[in-house]
ROVEX-658984 format. One record per residue (C-alpha): residue number from 1; residue in one letter; z, x, y. Coordinates in Angstrom, 3 decimals. Each point is the difference from the previous one (the first is absolute). Layout:
% residues N
REC   pos   code          w          u          v
REC   NUM      A          Z          X          Y
...
% end
This chain:
% residues 144
REC   pos   code          w          u          v
REC     1      M      0.033     -0.172     -0.006
REC     2      I     -1.005      1.211      3.585
REC     3      R      3.042     -0.054      2.544
REC     4      L     -1.178     -0.038      3.318
REC     5      P      2.169      1.052      3.072
REC     6      A      1.994     -2.637      1.654
REC     7      P     -1.977      0.124      3.560
REC     8      M     -3.449     -0.209     -2.088
REC     9      L      1.630     -3.231     -1.900
REC    10      A      0.762     -1.371      3.391
REC    11      L     -3.414      0.377      1.158
REC    12      F     -1.627     -2.102     -3.127
REC    13      A      2.874     -2.480      0.294
REC    14      L     -0.420     -1.081      3.290
REC    15      P     -3.234     -1.446      0.031
REC    16      L      0.641     -1.782     -2.954
REC    17      A      3.239     -1.669      0.998
REC    18      L     -1.558     -0.733      3.488
REC    19      T     -2.902     -1.850     -2.157
REC    20      A      2.196     -2.000     -2.046
REC    21      C      1.824     -1.502      3.253
REC    22      G     -3.046     -0.451      1.472
REC    23      G      0.390      2.615      2.589
REC    24      R     -3.716      0.751      0.339
REC    25      E     -1.559     -1.366      2.802
REC    26      R     -2.473     -2.355     -0.821
REC    27      P     -3.132     -0.112      1.667
REC    28      S     -0.650     -2.605      1.869
REC    29      A     -3.157     -2.881      0.113
REC    30      D     -2.995      0.798      2.186
REC    31      L      0.142     -2.975      2.179
REC    32      A     -3.793      0.776      0.903
REC    33      A     -0.960      0.671     -3.209
REC    34      S     -4.104     -0.647     -0.084
REC    35      R      0.869     -2.023     -3.458
REC    36      V      2.622     -2.911      1.393
REC    37      T      0.139     -2.537     -2.974
REC    38      T      2.687     -2.728      0.930
REC    39      I     -2.848     -2.429      0.382
REC    40      G     -3.039      0.522     -2.501
REC    41      V     -2.337      2.051      2.724
REC    42      N      0.417      2.395      2.511
REC    43      S      2.761     -1.241      2.539
REC    44      Y     -1.781      1.986      2.934
REC    45      L     -3.286     -1.386     -0.800
REC    46      W      1.291     -3.511     -0.775
REC    47      R      1.859     -0.232      3.544
REC    48      A     -2.869      1.686      2.048
REC    49      S     -2.310     -2.292     -1.390
REC    50      L      2.071     -3.340      1.043
REC    51      D      0.570      1.855      3.184
REC    52      T     -3.775      0.606      0.481
REC    53      L     -0.756     -3.677     -0.726
REC    54      S      2.894     -1.709      1.922
REC    55      F     -2.900     -1.554      2.609
REC    56      M     -1.230     -1.803     -2.867
REC    57      P      1.489     -2.890     -2.102
REC    58      L      1.280      0.855     -3.403
REC    59      L     -1.371     -1.919     -2.785
REC    60      Q      1.290      1.709     -3.273
REC    61      T      2.483      2.771     -0.513
REC    62      D      0.735      1.565     -3.343
REC    63      S      2.288      3.718      0.489
REC    64      N     -0.015      0.748     -3.336
REC    65      G     -3.853     -0.511     -0.749
REC    66      G     -0.838      1.670      3.328
REC    67      V     -1.756     -2.687      1.246
REC    68      I      0.072     -1.766      3.519
REC    69      V     -2.949     -2.938      0.977
REC    70      T     -0.289     -1.129      3.534
REC    71      D     -1.385     -3.284      0.816
REC    72      W     -2.891     -0.605      2.051
REC    73      Y      0.508      1.401      3.364
REC    74      I     -2.196     -0.731      3.196
REC    75      N      0.709      2.020      2.828
REC    76      P      0.170     -1.880      3.387
REC    77      A     -2.698      2.066      1.438
REC    78      V     -2.482     -0.449     -2.688
REC    79      P      0.625     -3.798     -0.812
REC    80      T     -3.323     -0.248     -2.011
REC    81      E      1.156      2.873     -2.641
REC    82      R      2.716     -0.059     -2.271
REC    83      V      1.427      2.970     -2.442
REC    84      K      2.062      0.066     -3.146
REC    85      V      1.244      2.838     -1.220
REC    86      T      2.028      1.455     -3.742
REC    87      V      1.238      3.214     -0.216
REC    88      T      1.047      1.541     -3.511
REC    89      I      2.513      2.463     -0.386
REC    90      L     -0.940      1.843     -2.972
REC    91      D      3.175      2.684     -0.795
REC    92      Q      3.008      0.647      0.587
REC    93      D     -0.841      3.438      1.700
REC    94      L     -0.837      0.236      3.572
REC    95      R     -3.872      1.008     -0.583
REC    96      A     -2.960     -0.816      1.934
REC    97      D     -1.668     -1.432     -3.325
REC    98      G      3.197     -2.394     -0.475
REC    99      L     -1.402     -2.332      2.156
REC   100      R     -2.744     -2.459     -0.180
REC   101      V     -1.071     -1.891      3.348
REC   102      A     -2.629     -3.099     -0.290
REC   103      A     -0.831     -2.381      2.390
REC   104      L     -2.184     -3.393      0.131
REC   105      R     -1.355     -0.944      3.295
REC   106      E     -1.978     -3.629      0.942
REC   107      V     -1.517     -0.862      3.162
REC   108      N     -0.558     -3.595      1.042
REC   109      Q     -3.345     -1.561      0.047
REC   110      G     -0.388     -3.544      1.163
REC   111      G      3.505     -0.873     -1.563
REC   112      Q     -0.450      1.654     -3.044
REC   113      W      1.825      3.247     -0.625
REC   114      V     -2.697      2.400     -1.534
REC   115      A      0.504      3.379     -1.474
REC   116      A     -0.726      2.944      1.732
REC   117      P      0.003      3.761     -0.916
REC   118      V      2.855      1.905      1.103
REC   119      K     -0.763      3.628      1.229
REC   120      A      1.762      2.621     -2.321
REC   121      A      1.330      1.838      3.243
REC   122      T      2.493     -3.602      0.282
REC   123      V      1.388      1.077     -3.512
REC   124      Q     -0.020      3.431      0.520
REC   125      K      1.839     -0.129      3.165
REC   126      L      2.581     -2.418     -1.396
REC   127      E      0.596      2.697     -2.741
REC   128      D     -0.016      2.472      2.560
REC   129      A      3.148     -1.876      1.800
REC   130      I      2.148     -1.187     -3.227
REC   131      L      0.053      3.392     -1.082
REC   132      T      0.574      2.051      4.060
REC   133      R      3.094     -2.875     -0.490
REC   134      A      0.773      1.031     -3.346
REC   135      R      0.415      3.571      1.069
REC   136      D      1.804     -0.707      3.331
REC   137      L      2.603     -2.316     -2.072
REC   138      R      0.942      3.170     -2.605
REC   139      R     -0.011      2.419      3.251
REC   140      A      2.622     -2.052      1.648
REC   141      S      2.123     -0.335     -2.755
REC   142      V     -0.185      3.596     -0.892
REC   143      A      1.451      0.783      3.541
REC   144      G      1.844     -3.084      0.083
% end
């Protein structure tokens, strides 16, 4: 049997004693992690989507599935046109490819709403606004 000097034995015994008593400092949770799973999808993307679309009436929201569907929105400046938006959050990570935005546009022709094309730039601008807001929310939670 190998005998250790008392000072060496104390060096080995102290960490074991602290571990058994919970003396080690446990890592704290990163509140600003890119993966936030208290809801089914990334909470920064979810909150940013709701903030970005706050001017439109909401028809359906599902935080577990990550879907936000707005009702038809008529811009008071252009009353002959209306838009409906669907945002789908595809991932629990804060990533650009974790978000999909789709829009429908209709124009009023002779009292009937008729489907009209949506400019690709419109959808891209909405995605960019949501992603920018999500990054801002994440930065604010890191700083605060």
